[in-house]
C-alpha positions in Angstrom: 0.3 27.2 -4.2 -0.3 25.7 -0.9 -2.0 22.3 -1.1 -5.6 21.8 0.4 -5.4 20.4 3.8 -7.7 17.1 4.5 -8.4 14.6 7.3 -9.7 11.1 6.6 -11.9 9.7 9.2 -12.7 5.8 9.2 -10.0 5.9 6.4 -9.9 2.0 6.3 -7.2 0.8 3.6 -7.1 4.1 2.3 -9.3 4.4 -1.0 -10.7 7.9 0.0 -7.1 9.3 0.5 -5.5 7.4 -2.5 -8.1 9.3 -4.7 -7.4 12.6 -3.1 -3.7 12.0 -3.5 -4.2 11.2 -7.1 -5.9 14.6 -7.5 -2.4 16.2 -6.9 -3.8 19.2 -4.8 -4.4 17.8 -1.5 -2.4 17.1 1.6 -3.8 14.6 4.2 -2.7 15.8 7.7 -4.2 12.9 9.5 -6.0 9.5 8.6 -7.8 7.6 11.3 -9.3 4.2 11.7 -10.0 1.7 14.5 -8.7 -1.5 12.8 -5.0 -2.1 13.2 -4.7 -4.2 9.8 -6.6 -1.5 7.8 -4.2 1.2 9.4 -1.0 -1.1 8.4 -2.3 -1.3 5.0 -2.9 2.4 4.7 0.7 3.3 6.5 2.5 1.0 4.0 0.8 2.7 1.0 0.9 6.3 2.2 3.9 6.4 4.4 3.9 10.4 4.3 0.5 10.6 5.9 0.1 10.5 9.7 -2.3 7.4 10.3 -3.4 6.4 13.7 -5.2 3.3 15.0 -7.6 5.2 17.4 -11.0 5.1 18.6 -12.5 8.4 17.0 -14.4 9.0 20.5 -11.0 9.2 22.0 -10.1 12.3 19.8 -11.0 15.4 21.8 -10.4 18.9 20.6 -6.9 19.1 22.2 -5.6 15.9 20.7 -7.2 16.8 17.2 -5.5 20.0 17.2 -2.3 18.6 18.3 -2.3 15.8 15.6 -3.2 18.3 12.9 -0.4 20.6 14.4 -2.7 23.3 14.5 -3.2 23.8 10.9 -6.3 25.0 9.2 -8.1 21.9 8.1 -10.2 22.5 4.8 -11.5 19.5 3.8 -12.7 16.3 6.1 -13.5 12.9 4.3 -14.9 9.7 5.5 -17.8 7.2 5.6 -18.7 5.9 9.3 -20.8 2.9 9.4 -24.5 3.7 9.7 -26.1 0.2 9.9 -29.1 0.3 12.3 -29.7 3.7 13.2 -32.0 4.6 15.9 -34.4 7.5 15.6 -36.4 9.4 18.3 -39.1 11.0 16.1 -37.1 12.8 13.4 -33.8 13.0 15.6 -30.8 10.8 16.2 -30.8 10.2 19.8 -27.7 9.3 21.9 -28.0 5.7 20.9 -24.8 3.5 20.6 -26.3 2.7 17.2 -25.6 6.4 16.3 -22.3 6.8 18.0 -19.9 6.6 15.0 -22.0 9.2 12.9 -22.4 11.5 15.8 -18.5 11.3 16.3 -18.1 12.3 12.7 -20.2 15.2 13.1 -18.5 16.2 16.3 -15.0 16.2 14.6 -16.4 18.2 11.5 -17.6 20.8 14.2 -14.2 21.0 16.0 -12.3 21.2 12.8 -14.7 23.6 10.9 -13.5 22.5 7.4 -14.7 24.5 4.4 -16.0 21.4 2.8 -16.8 17.7 4.2 -17.5 14.6 2.0 -19.6 11.9 3.6 -19.7 8.5 1.9 -22.2 5.7 2.7 -24.5 2.9 1.6 -27.1 3.7 -0.9 -29.7 2.1 1.6 -29.4 5.3 3.7 -31.6 7.1 1.3 -34.6 4.9 2.2 -33.6 3.8 5.7 -36.6 4.2 8.1 -38.7 5.8 5.1 -36.2 8.5 4.6 -36.2 9.8 8.3 -32.8 8.9 8.8 -31.4 10.9 6.0 -33.6 13.9 7.1 -32.2 13.5 10.6 -28.4 13.4 9.3 -29.3 16.6 7.2 -30.6 18.2 10.4 -27.2 17.3 12.3 -24.9 18.9 9.6 -27.3 21.8 9.0 -27.3 22.6 12.9 -23.5 23.1 12.7 -23.6 25.4 9.7 -23.3 23.4 6.5 -25.4 23.6 3.4 -25.8 20.2 1.8 -26.1 18.5 -1.4 -26.3 14.8 -1.7 -26.9 12.0 -4.4 -26.3 8.5 -5.3 -23.4 8.1 -7.6 -22.5 5.2 -9.8 -18.8 4.5 -9.5 -18.8 3.0 -13.2 -19.7 6.8 -14.4 -16.4 8.0 -13.1 -13.8 5.4 -14.7 -14.4 2.6 -12.0 -14.8 -0.9 -13.8 -17.5 -1.6 -11.2 -21.4 -0.6 -11.1 -21.0 0.3 -7.4 -23.8 3.0 -6.3 -22.5 5.0 -3.3 -24.5 7.7 -1.4 -22.3 11.0 -1.4 -23.3 14.0 0.8 -20.9 17.3 0.4 -21.4 19.9 2.9 -20.1 23.2 2.4 -19.9 26.3 4.8 -20.0 30.2 3.8 -23.7 29.9 2.4 -22.4 28.0 -0.5 -23.9 24.8 -1.8 -21.8 22.4 -3.9 -23.2 19.8 -6.3 -21.8 16.6 -7.4 -19.1 15.9 -9.9 -20.0 15.4 -13.6 -19.6 12.0 -15.0 -16.7 11.2 -17.2 -18.0 7.8 -18.4 -21.2 6.3 -19.7 -23.0 2.9 -20.5 -23.1 2.4 -24.4 -26.6 1.3 -23.9 -27.8 4.4 -22.2 -30.3 5.9 -24.9 -30.1 9.6 -23.2 -26.4 9.9 -24.3 -25.7 11.6 -27.5 -22.4 10.0 -28.5 -21.6 12.8 -31.0 -22.0 15.6 -28.4 -20.9 14.3 -25.3 -17.1 13.9 -24.4 -17.8 11.0 -22.2 -15.9 7.6 -22.4 -17.7 4.3 -22.5 -17.8 2.5 -19.1 -14.6 0.4 -18.2 -15.7 -3.3 -18.4 -14.5 -6.3 -16.4 -12.2 -7.5 -19.5 -10.8 -4.0 -19.7 -9.8 -4.3 -16.0 -8.6 -7.9 -15.7 -7.4 -9.1 -19.2 -3.7 -8.6 -18.5 -3.5 -10.2 -15.1 -1.9 -13.7 -14.7 -4.6 -16.3 -15.4 -4.0 -18.4 -12.4 -6.2 -21.4 -11.4 -7.9 -21.9 -8.1 -5.3 -22.5 -5.3 -2.6 -20.7 -7.4 -0.8 -17.5 -7.3 1.5 -15.3 -5.1 1.4 -12.3 -2.9 4.0 -10.5 -5.2 4.3 -11.3 -9.0 5.9 -9.2 -11.9 3.2 -7.0 -13.5 2.5 -7.5 -17.4 2.2 -4.9 -20.1 -0.9 -2.7 -20.0 -3.4 -3.4 -23.0 -5.7 -0.5 -22.6 -6.0 3.0 -21.0 -7.2 1.8 -17.7 -4.6 -0.9 -17.2 -2.1 2.1 -17.8 -3.9 4.3 -15.5 -3.7 1.9 -12.6 -0.3 0.4 -13.3 1.1 2.4 -10.4 4.2 4.4 -9.5 4.9 3.2 -6.1 7.0 0.1 -7.0 6.8 0.1 -10.8 6.8 -3.4 -12.6 5.4 -5.1 -9.2 1.8 -6.8 -8.8 0.7 -7.6 -5.3 -2.1 -10.0 -3.9 -2.8 -12.2 -7.0 -3.4 -15.3 -4.8 -6.8 -17.5 -5.4 -8.5 -19.6 -3.0 -8.6 -23.2 -3.4 -12.1 -24.7 -3.7 -13.0 -28.4 -3.6 -14.3 -30.3 -6.6 -17.9 -29.7 -6.1 -17.5 -26.0 -5.8 -15.4 -25.9 -9.1 -17.9 -28.0 -11.1 -20.6 -25.5 -9.7 -18.5 -22.6 -10.7 -17.8 -24.1 -14.2 -21.3 -24.3 -15.0 -22.3 -20.8 -14.0 -22.8 -18.4 -17.3 -21.3 -14.9 -17.3 -23.7 -12.8 -15.6 -25.5 -15.6 -13.9 -26.1 -16.5 -10.5 -27.1 -19.6 -8.6 -30.3 -19.8 -10.3 -29.0 -20.1 -13.6 -27.3 -23.6 -12.6 -28.8 -27.1 -13.2 -31.0 -28.6 -10.3 -28.3 -30.8 -9.1 -25.9 -28.0 -8.7 -28.1 -25.3 -7.0 -27.6 -24.3 -3.4 -29.5 -22.3 -0.7 -27.0 -19.6 -1.3 -28.2 -17.4 -4.2 -26.1 -14.6 -3.8 -23.1 -16.1 -5.8 -22.6 -14.3 -9.2 -20.3 -14.7 -12.4 -19.0 -11.6 -13.8 -19.7 -10.6 -17.4 -16.7 -9.6 -18.9 -18.3 -7.0 -21.4 -19.8 -4.7 -18.6 -18.4 -3.1 -15.6 -18.5 -5.6 -12.5 -21.4 -5.7 -9.9 -20.6 -4.1 -6.4 -17.5 -5.7 -4.9 -18.3 -6.9 -1.4 -16.2 -8.3 1.3 -17.0 -11.9 0.4 -15.7 -11.6 -3.1 -13.7 -14.8 -2.8 -17.0 -17.0 -2.7 -19.7 -14.6 -4.1 -17.9 -13.1 -7.1 -16.8 -15.6 -9.7 -14.2 -14.7 -12.3 -15.5 -14.6 -15.7 -13.0 -17.0 -17.4 -12.0 -19.4 -14.5 -14.2 -21.5 -12.1 -13.0 -19.8 -8.9 -13.6 -16.7 -6.8 -11.7 -13.5 -7.6 -8.5 -12.5 -5.8 -7.6 -9.7 -3.9 -5.8 -7.9 -6.7 -8.7 -8.7 -9.2 -11.0 -7.0 -6.8 -8.7 -4.2 -6.0 -8.5 -3.8 -9.9 -12.4 -3.5 -10.0 -12.1 -1.1 -7.3 -9.5 1.1 -9.3 -6.5 0.7 -6.8 -3.2 0.7 -8.7 -1.5 -2.5 -8.9 1.3 -1.8 -6.5 -1.1 -0.7 -3.8 -0.4 -3.7 -1.4 -3.0 -5.1 1.2 -2.0 -6.9 4.3 -3.7 -9.4 6.5 -5.4 -12.7 6.5 -7.6 -14.2 3.4 -10.0 -15.7 5.9 -11.8 -14.2 9.0 -9.8 -16.1 11.7 -8.2 -13.0 13.1 -9.9 -10.3 14.9 -8.9 -7.6 12.2 -10.0 -6.9 9.1 -9.1 -9.2 6.2 -7.6 -8.3 2.8 -11.1 -8.9 1.4 -12.9 -6.5 4.0 -10.3 -3.6 3.2 -10.9 -4.0 -0.4 -14.7 -4.4 -0.3 -15.2 -1.6 2.4 -13.0 0.7 0.4 -14.0 4.1 -1.4 -12.9 3.2 -5.3 -9.9 5.7 -5.5 -10.9 6.9 -9.1 -14.5 8.0 -7.8 -12.6 9.7 -4.8 -10.5 11.4 -7.3 -13.4 12.7 -9.5 -14.9 14.1 -6.0 -11.4 15.7 -5.2 -11.2 17.2 -8.7 -14.6 18.8 -8.3 -14.6 20.4 -4.8 -11.1 21.8 -5.0 -12.7 24.3 -7.5 -14.7 25.6 -4.6 -12.0 26.3 -1.9 
């Protein structure tokens, strides 16, 4: 059976394509992103996928058909940045703020895939009182797609992170596709009948991180030997590219005042939990609760998300574990924003969790 052909727009470091690859029935013909470092990470981990560093607006029909070798593209995936949408009534005018989304629609209209998957921030649902979402739906409907959309919690699909994401699935041929069925649940959810459901409990921070080298702030290496898996999740993400290797486990060095502050943070607490003398004006610093899935991994996890057992920010590898990347998925780039390209933190924090992407891929392939 031929594989289902896919194009990944705004691919970043490759979380979406990684999940589709794990599903096993997809062939990515082309991946596109504007950031040189993210494309470098993508190419290293997916050497068989043609990945280009390109402004999407430069991809006209002739170039797209050339890059996809004239093959029929069955699925387009991607999540263009949608901050600051501009509206004219209930329409999206030709405003620079709307450009990247409109380019996504343009490429979908050129390639005419059977299905597209559009991923974005949860705030899209309520942006400008829901008018932005209405306008987005209108843009896709105009080019012939039936739509379904929802906010999915990544933790419900085996990711050790309570990361809500807006997912829209568009389908041609007068066929509407719903959302993938959750595979995991919160033990505290009273609506779950544990005796009749075949759902697994949410994967916790402890499940995700317990076998990683316990390094202190300022310690660690870019390449380490991996340790034996202690549970099902760790076995799933142990990796098959370079078995036995673990990448990007390097912790930022903090000064004594910061270490003291982090030491006093209780699990699940934030700056407001501290004694008055240790508080700062920055409240968005949280310590992970090891018995629950992580909160959303942002691009500032080295300073905003504190390790549950160590008084330091989490590492790229720990964040990647919480995002469900394999241990041998290697990220490249700076740890700080001194260069114009995306840091390792940006690449991990911006990514679609691969196990969420896999669940979406497993779901939609039944409709092709």
